[in-house]
C-alpha positions in Angstrom: -1.3 3.2 -107.4 -0.8 6.1 -105.1 1.8 5.8 -102.3 0.8 7.2 -98.9 3.1 8.0 -96.0 2.1 9.4 -92.6 4.5 11.8 -90.8 4.7 12.4 -87.0 3.9 16.0 -87.5 0.4 15.0 -88.5 0.6 15.9 -92.2 -0.2 13.5 -95.1 2.4 13.3 -97.9 1.5 11.8 -101.2 3.8 11.1 -104.1 1.7 10.3 -107.1 3.4 8.0 -109.5 2.0 6.5 -111.7 -1.3 8.6 -112.0 -4.8 7.5 -111.4 -6.5 6.6 -114.7 -10.3 6.6 -115.2 -11.9 3.7 -117.1 -14.4 5.9 -118.8 -16.1 9.2 -118.5 -18.7 7.9 -116.0 -15.9 7.1 -113.5 -14.3 10.5 -113.9 -15.1 12.4 -110.7 -14.1 15.7 -112.4 -16.7 15.4 -115.2 -18.5 18.7 -115.4 -16.6 20.0 -112.4 -14.9 23.5 -112.4 -11.5 23.8 -110.7 -11.1 25.8 -107.6 -8.2 27.7 -109.1 -5.9 27.6 -112.1 -2.3 28.8 -111.9 0.6 29.0 -114.3 4.0 27.9 -113.0 7.6 27.9 -114.3 8.7 25.3 -111.7 9.8 23.0 -114.6 12.6 25.5 -115.3 14.1 25.1 -111.8 17.8 24.7 -112.2 18.6 22.9 -109.0 17.6 19.3 -109.0 16.8 19.3 -105.3 14.4 22.2 -105.8 12.5 20.6 -108.7 9.5 19.5 -106.7 6.0 20.9 -107.1 3.9 20.7 -104.0 0.5 21.7 -102.8 -0.7 21.7 -99.2 -4.4 21.4 -98.5 -7.0 21.1 -95.8 -10.7 20.1 -96.1 -13.6 20.9 -93.9 -14.8 17.3 -94.0 -13.3 13.9 -93.4 -12.7 11.3 -96.1 -12.6 14.0 -98.8 -10.6 14.1 -102.0 -9.0 16.8 -104.1 -7.4 16.5 -107.6 -4.6 18.2 -109.4 -4.4 18.4 -113.1 -0.8 19.1 -114.1 -1.8 20.1 -117.7 0.5 17.4 -119.1 -2.1 15.3 -120.9 -2.3 12.8 -118.1 -5.3 12.1 -115.9 -5.5 14.2 -112.7 -3.9 13.1 -109.5 -6.2 12.2 -106.7 -5.3 13.5 -103.2 -7.1 11.6 -100.4 -7.8 13.7 -97.3 -8.7 11.3 -94.5 -9.5 13.8 -91.8 -11.2 17.2 -91.5 -8.8 20.1 -91.0 -5.9 17.7 -91.7 -2.8 19.1 -93.5 -2.3 17.0 -96.6 0.6 17.4 -99.0 1.0 16.5 -102.6 4.7 16.5 -103.7 6.0 15.5 -107.1 9.3 15.8 -109.0 8.4 18.0 -112.0 10.3 15.6 -114.4 8.0 12.7 -113.4 4.9 14.7 -114.1 6.3 16.0 -117.4 6.4 19.7 -116.4 9.8 20.4 -118.0 8.5 23.0 -120.5 8.7 26.7 -119.9 5.3 27.0 -118.3 2.7 24.6 -117.1 -1.0 25.4 -116.3 -2.1 23.5 -113.2 -5.7 23.1 -112.1 -6.8 22.3 -108.5 -10.2 20.6 -107.9 -12.1 20.1 -104.7 -15.5 20.9 -103.2 -14.6 21.4 -99.5 -11.1 22.9 -99.5 -10.6 25.8 -97.1 -6.8 25.9 -96.9 -4.4 26.1 -99.9 -0.6 26.6 -99.8 1.3 26.9 -103.0 4.5 28.3 -101.5 7.8 28.0 -103.6 6.0 26.8 -106.7 7.1 29.6 -109.0 3.6 30.6 -109.7 3.4 33.6 -112.1 -0.3 33.8 -112.7 -3.4 32.7 -110.8 -7.1 32.7 -111.5 -9.8 31.6 -109.1 -13.1 30.0 -109.7 -16.3 29.6 -107.7 -14.9 26.9 -105.4 -12.2 29.3 -104.2 -14.9 31.4 -102.4 -14.8 28.7 -99.6 -11.1 29.2 -99.0 -10.4 30.8 -95.6 -6.6 30.6 -95.6 -4.3 31.1 -98.7 -0.5 31.1 -98.9 1.7 31.8 -101.9 5.1 32.7 -100.4 8.2 32.9 -102.6 6.3 32.8 -105.9 6.4 35.4 -108.7 2.9 36.8 -108.8 2.4 40.3 -110.1 -1.4 40.6 -109.7 -3.4 40.0 -106.5 -6.8 41.2 -107.6 -8.0 37.6 -107.2 -7.9 38.1 -103.4 -10.9 40.4 -103.7 -13.0 37.6 -105.1 -12.2 35.1 -102.3 -15.2 36.2 -100.2 -14.5 33.8 -97.3 -10.8 34.6 -97.1 -9.6 35.4 -93.5 -5.9 34.9 -93.6 -3.6 35.6 -96.6 0.2 35.2 -96.7 1.7 36.6 -99.9 5.3 37.1 -98.9 8.0 37.6 -101.5 6.2 38.1 -104.8 6.7 40.6 -107.6 3.7 42.9 -107.7 4.2 46.7 -108.2 0.7 47.6 -107.1 -1.7 45.8 -104.8 -5.3 46.9 -104.2 -7.3 44.8 -101.7 -10.9 45.4 -100.9 -12.2 42.4 -98.9 -14.1 42.8 -95.7 -13.8 39.1 -94.8 -10.0 39.4 -94.6 -8.7 39.4 -91.0 -4.9 38.8 -91.3 -2.6 40.0 -94.1 1.1 39.2 -94.2 3.1 40.6 -97.1 6.7 40.6 -96.1 9.4 41.0 -98.7 7.8 42.9 -101.5 10.9 44.2 -103.3 8.9 45.7 -106.3 5.8 47.1 -104.5 5.3 50.8 -105.0 1.6 51.3 -104.4 -0.6 49.7 -101.8 -4.3 50.1 -100.8 -6.0 47.9 -98.3 -9.7 48.2 -97.2 -11.2 45.7 -94.8 -13.5 46.3 -91.9 -12.4 43.1 -90.2 -8.6 43.2 -90.8 -6.9 43.0 -87.4 -3.3 42.0 -88.4 -1.1 43.6 -91.1 2.6 43.1 -91.9 4.6 44.7 -94.6 8.4 44.4 -95.2 10.9 45.5 -97.8 8.7 47.4 -100.2 9.3 50.5 -102.3 6.1 52.3 -101.1 6.6 56.0 -100.2 3.2 56.1 -98.4 1.2 53.6 -96.5 -2.4 54.7 -95.7 -4.6 52.3 -93.8 -7.6 54.5 -93.1 -10.2 52.0 -94.0 -9.1 49.3 -91.6 -10.8 50.3 -88.3 -10.3 46.9 -86.6 -6.5 46.8 -86.9 -4.9 45.6 -83.7 -1.5 44.3 -84.7 0.5 46.4 -87.2 4.1 45.8 -88.4 6.0 47.7 -91.0 9.7 47.5 -91.5 12.6 47.8 -94.0 10.7 50.1 -96.4 13.6 52.3 -97.7 11.4 54.9 -99.5 8.6 55.2 -96.9 8.0 58.8 -95.8 4.4 58.7 -94.5 2.4 56.2 -92.5 -1.2 56.6 -91.4 -3.9 54.5 -89.8 -7.3 55.4 -88.4 -7.6 52.4 -86.2 -8.2 53.2 -82.5 -7.9 49.6 -81.2 -4.2 48.8 -81.7 -2.5 46.5 -79.2 0.8 46.0 -81.0 2.5 48.6 -83.3 6.0 47.8 -84.7 7.6 50.3 -87.0 11.3 49.8 -87.6 14.1 50.3 -90.1 12.4 52.8 -92.3 15.3 55.2 -92.9 13.5 58.3 -94.3 10.2 57.9 -92.5 9.3 61.3 -90.8 5.5 61.4 -90.4 3.4 58.9 -88.5 -0.2 59.6 -87.9 -2.1 57.4 -85.6 -4.9 58.4 -83.2 -4.9 58.0 -79.5 -4.7 54.3 -78.6 -6.2 53.3 -75.2 -5.4 49.6 -75.6 -1.9 49.8 -77.1 0.4 47.5 -75.1 3.5 47.1 -77.3 5.0 50.1 -79.1 8.2 49.6 -81.0 9.4 52.6 -83.1 13.0 51.7 -83.8 15.8 52.5 -86.2 13.8 55.3 -87.9 16.5 58.0 -87.7 14.3 60.8 -89.2 11.6 60.4 -86.5 12.3 63.0 -83.8 9.2 63.3 -81.6 6.4 61.2 -80.1 3.6 62.0 -77.8 3.5 59.0 -75.4 0.5 60.5 -73.5 -1.7 59.2 -76.3 -0.8 55.6 -75.4 -1.3 55.2 -71.6 -1.6 51.4 -71.7 1.9 50.7 -73.1 3.8 48.1 -71.2 6.6 47.4 -73.7 8.3 50.5 -75.3 11.2 50.4 -77.7 12.6 53.5 -79.5 16.3 52.5 -80.0 18.2 53.8 -83.0 15.7 56.5 -83.8 16.1 60.3 -83.9 14.4 61.2 -80.6 16.2 63.7 -78.4 14.1 63.1 -75.3 11.6 60.5 -74.2 9.0 61.4 -71.6 7.4 58.2 -70.3 5.9 59.8 -67.2 2.3 59.1 -68.5 3.0 55.4 -68.9 1.9 54.0 -65.5 1.8 50.4 -66.9 5.2 50.4 -68.5 7.4 47.4 -67.6 10.0 47.2 -70.4 11.9 50.0 -72.1 14.7 49.9 -74.8 16.6 52.8 -76.4 20.0 51.4 -77.1 22.3 53.0 -79.6 20.3 56.2 -80.0 22.7 58.8 -81.2 20.4 61.9 -80.6 18.9 60.9 -77.2 19.7 63.3 -74.4 17.1 62.7 -71.7 14.8 60.0 -70.3 12.0 60.6 -67.8 10.4 57.6 -66.0 8.6 59.7 -63.3 5.6 57.8 -62.2 6.7 54.5 -63.8 6.5 52.3 -60.7 6.0 49.0 -62.6 9.0 49.2 -64.9 11.4 46.3 -64.4 13.9 46.7 -67.3 15.5 49.9 -68.8 18.2 49.7 -71.5 19.6 52.8 -73.2 23.3 51.9 -73.4 25.3 53.2 -76.3 23.6 56.6 -76.4 26.5 59.0 -76.3 24.5 62.2 -75.6 22.3 60.8 -72.9 23.0 62.9 -69.8 19.8 62.8 -67.8 17.8 59.8 -66.7 15.0 60.0 -64.0 14.4 56.6 -62.5 13.6 57.9 -59.0 10.1 56.4 -59.0 11.1 53.0 -60.4 10.7 50.8 -57.4 11.0 47.3 -58.8 13.8 47.6 -61.3 15.6 44.4 -62.1 17.7 45.4 -65.1 19.3 48.9 -65.7 21.7 49.2 -68.6 23.0 52.7 -69.1 26.6 52.1 -70.0 28.5 54.1 -72.8 26.4 57.2 -72.2 27.1 60.7 -70.8 25.7 60.5 -67.3 27.3 62.1 -64.3 24.5 61.5 -61.8 21.8 58.9 -61.2 19.2 58.8 -58.4 17.9 55.3 -57.7 14.8 54.6 -55.8 15.8 53.1 -52.4 13.5 50.1 -53.0 15.3 49.3 -56.3 18.5 48.6 -54.5 16.9 45.4 -53.2 15.5 44.4 -56.7 18.3 45.1 -59.2 20.0 42.1 -60.5 21.8 43.6 -63.5 23.2 47.2 -63.3 25.7 48.4 -65.9 26.8 52.1 -65.9 30.5 51.9 -67.1 32.0 54.5 -69.4 30.0 57.5 -68.2 31.1 60.6 -66.2 30.4 59.4 -62.7 33.0 59.9 -59.9 33.3 58.1 -56.5 30.9 60.6 -54.9 28.2 60.4 -57.5 28.3 56.6 -58.3 25.1 54.9 -57.2 25.4 52.6 -54.2 25.9 48.9 -54.8 22.5 47.0 -54.9 22.1 44.7 -52.0 21.2 41.5 -53.8 23.2 41.9 -57.0 26.1 39.4 -57.9 29.5 40.9 -58.1 29.7 40.5 -61.8 26.4 42.2 -62.6 27.2 45.6 -61.1 29.6 47.1 -63.7 30.7 50.6 -63.0 34.3 50.7 -64.2 35.9 52.4 -66.1 34.5 55.9 -66.0 35.4 58.6 -68.6 35.5 61.5 -66.1 38.6 60.5 -64.1 41.1 63.5 -64.5 44.2 63.0 -66.6 47.6 64.7 -66.5 49.4 66.0 -69.6 52.4 64.1 -70.9 54.6 66.9 -69.5 54.1 68.8 -66.2 56.1 71.3 -64.1 56.2 72.3 -60.5 53.2 74.7 -61.0 50.9 71.9 -62.3 47.9 71.2 -60.1 46.0 68.0 -60.2 42.4 68.2 -58.9 40.8 65.0 -57.6 37.5 66.5 -56.5 34.9 63.8 -56.4 37.5 61.0 -56.2 38.8 61.2 -52.6 35.9 59.5 -50.8 32.9 57.2 -51.4 30.0 55.8 -49.4 29.8 52.1 -48.5 26.3 51.8 -47.1 26.2 54.6 -44.5 29.9 54.6 -44.0 32.3 57.1 -45.7 35.4 55.5 -47.1 38.4 57.6 -47.9 40.4 56.9 -51.1 44.1 56.0 -51.1 46.1 58.3 -53.4 49.6 57.3 -54.5 52.2 58.9 -56.7 54.3 56.3 -58.4 57.1 56.2 -61.0 57.0 54.2 -64.2 59.3 51.8 -62.4 56.6 51.3 -59.7 58.5 53.3 -57.1 56.3 55.1 -54.5 56.9 58.8 -54.2 56.8 60.4 -50.8 54.1 62.9 -49.7 55.6 66.1 -48.4 58.8 65.4 -50.4 57.8 64.7 -53.9 54.2 66.1 -53.8 51.7 67.8 -51.5 47.9 67.8 -51.1 45.9 71.0 -50.4 42.2 70.2 -50.2 41.3 68.2 -53.3 44.4 69.4 -55.3 47.8 67.8 -55.6 51.0 69.6 -56.6 54.5 68.4 -57.4 57.3 69.6 -55.1 60.3 68.6 -57.3 61.1 67.5 -60.7 61.9 63.9 -61.5 63.6 62.2 -64.4 61.1 59.3 -64.2 57.6 59.6 -65.5 55.1 59.8 -62.6 51.4 58.9 -62.2 48.7 59.3 -59.5 46.7 56.2 -58.7 43.5 56.2 -56.7 41.9 53.2 -55.0 38.8 53.0 -52.8 37.6 49.8 -51.2 33.9 50.8 -51.7 34.4 50.3 -55.4 37.1 47.6 -55.9 36.6 47.2 -59.6 38.7 50.3 -60.3 41.8 48.1 -60.7 43.8 46.4 -63.4 42.8 47.7 -66.8 40.2 49.9 -65.1 42.6 51.5 -62.7 41.9 55.1 -61.7 45.1 56.7 -62.9 46.2 60.1 -64.1 48.4 58.6 -66.8 52.1 59.2 -66.7 53.6 62.7 -66.8 57.2 63.9 -66.7 57.8 66.7 -64.2 60.4 69.4 -65.0 61.4 72.4 -62.8 59.5 74.9 -64.9 60.6 77.5 -67.4 64.2 76.2 -67.9 62.9 72.8 -69.0 66.0 71.2 -67.5 65.8 68.8 -64.5 66.6 70.8 -61.3 68.9 68.0 -60.1 71.5 69.8 -62.1 71.5 72.8 -59.8 71.9 70.6 -56.7 75.3 69.0 -57.5 78.6 69.7 -59.1 78.3 66.4 -61.1 74.9 65.2 -62.3 73.1 63.2 -64.9 69.7 64.6 -65.9 67.4 65.4 -68.8 65.9 68.5 -70.4 63.0 66.5 -71.8 64.5 65.7 -75.2 68.2 64.9 -74.4 70.4 63.4 -71.7 72.3 66.2 -69.9 75.6 65.4 -68.2 77.2 68.1 -66.0 80.7 68.4 -64.6 82.3 65.4 -66.1 84.3 66.7 -69.1 86.7 64.0 -70.4 84.7 61.1 -68.7 83.3 58.3 -70.8 79.4 58.2 -70.9 77.7 54.9 -71.7 74.0 54.7 -72.4 72.0 51.3 -72.2 68.5 50.2 -72.8 66.7 48.2 -70.2 67.9 44.9 -71.7 71.5 45.9 -70.9 72.4 46.5 -74.6 74.7 49.5 -74.9 73.3 51.9 -77.5 75.7 54.9 -77.1 79.2 55.5 -75.9 80.9 59.0 -76.0 83.6 61.0 -74.3 82.1 64.1 -72.6 83.5 67.1 -74.4 82.0 70.0 -72.4 81.1 70.8 -68.8 77.5 70.6 -69.8 77.0 68.0 -72.4 73.7 67.3 -74.2 73.2 63.9 -75.8 70.1 63.6 -78.0 68.3 60.2 -78.0 64.9 58.9 -79.3 62.1 59.8 -76.9 59.4 57.6 -75.3 61.9 55.2 -74.0 63.7 54.5 -70.7 67.5 54.4 -70.5 70.3 53.7 -68.0 73.0 56.4 -68.2 76.5 55.9 -66.7 79.2 58.6 -66.5 82.1 58.6 -64.2 80.9 57.2 -60.9 77.2 58.1 -61.5 74.4 56.0 -62.9 70.8 57.0 -63.4 67.6 55.8 -65.0 65.9 58.4 -67.2 63.0 58.5 -69.6 62.8 60.6 -72.7 
């Protein structure tokens, strides 16, 4: 008896055990019948018990049909009832129960109206077709071990073939009935030839082909080719492409495709050897992706229909031109360290603009885009407060990210009274139509505010120190028009230690008979010979105690640390 179980997905699963037996030859429906196909399998050698199932998926063109499988084990064939037309029916058996444990088994499939056959994961190493296979329209043999696919040329009704992950070194297909061909994961494939007047979809992945020439497939509309590590040349003569995906082909340099008036999706990504592309040949493109490739510039000005653009992490990219692209809504080119020029001045309905981690110092937005942008990220560029784009009117506070910026000027670790600090570009900003002046502070490492006119002065955009200081000092700039320049993203010069100049010794020494100062590397104690000098860290732990032996005593200490120095009646904080 055959056990039948229906699944919610609409497929019929049959486990045949025991087998149908025929009383005599007159009852045998396979008498004088030729199988559709014969294939050799090594499924019986499967090591994992959970994988030791042999299964076939079928569809028939008529209702109340039957197919049969002969496992080549000396037992009668197994009958597969197919109750409905175009209904997916599955035969699944443990190889041990159908006595397929030997090295190879020759399996025969019978049926008169079968148009769909799937033998995925059955460890098929050889396949031969017979007359009945000429009715098959869809054939799948993924994750098998076939080395020869010449049989595809004999399947004269075949429209759709999926032959992913097999072991052929060469494949030559000549079949005008074929419309769709998927051959992902071909780890041993070195040579490929495909000729089909009606082929409209082609996919190839992970091959060893150095050249792919599809010049006899004039109907190709959807073409995908990726992860081909030896591919150097790609060519097609189709002029009706609508989708073209070419990615992760590390040495591919030459791509020859004619002008494509209908091409809507063009993705040429992670092909580092590709350095140029003429987008004027593809005027209908709406979705363009070129990230990770070797292009130095992308001129999209001929793409009036463009809506989506991606060029993230493109190490060679220097410029982007979207002049005339009024329909584009999303542009992403973040992580392109040489990108210094982007023209989006005609992009009126932008919603997403990701240009962070680039090399931009200016960006002109279309005024209309200020009302449509919902995500705008331009941090880690070279903008200043005067060149930063204005805040879009409808964007949430978290979705306009402009801080930090790489171009904020820094001071050296050591400065003197002649050092000038230029803050051009950082002293004002625009908030709408209102100019907002920046607030500039000079603060010590101990968060003490220095006084303008006493400790420093401003002349135009430049700042200059007026006296030396034993504490490290830093300029900090804030502007209420761009409040995210705070915390970890604070606009700061970094700390510098200001000395008097050529002497290198703190000029507090010249102003008093007794003083504690620094020359940048040591504590300097003046006018306290015979006094005890004690030096503490900021926790109060005494780390040094000496008697001053000279009128001008130098006490070397480890640098990059603050200290409290006490000698006589004087006490000072210093930093080395």
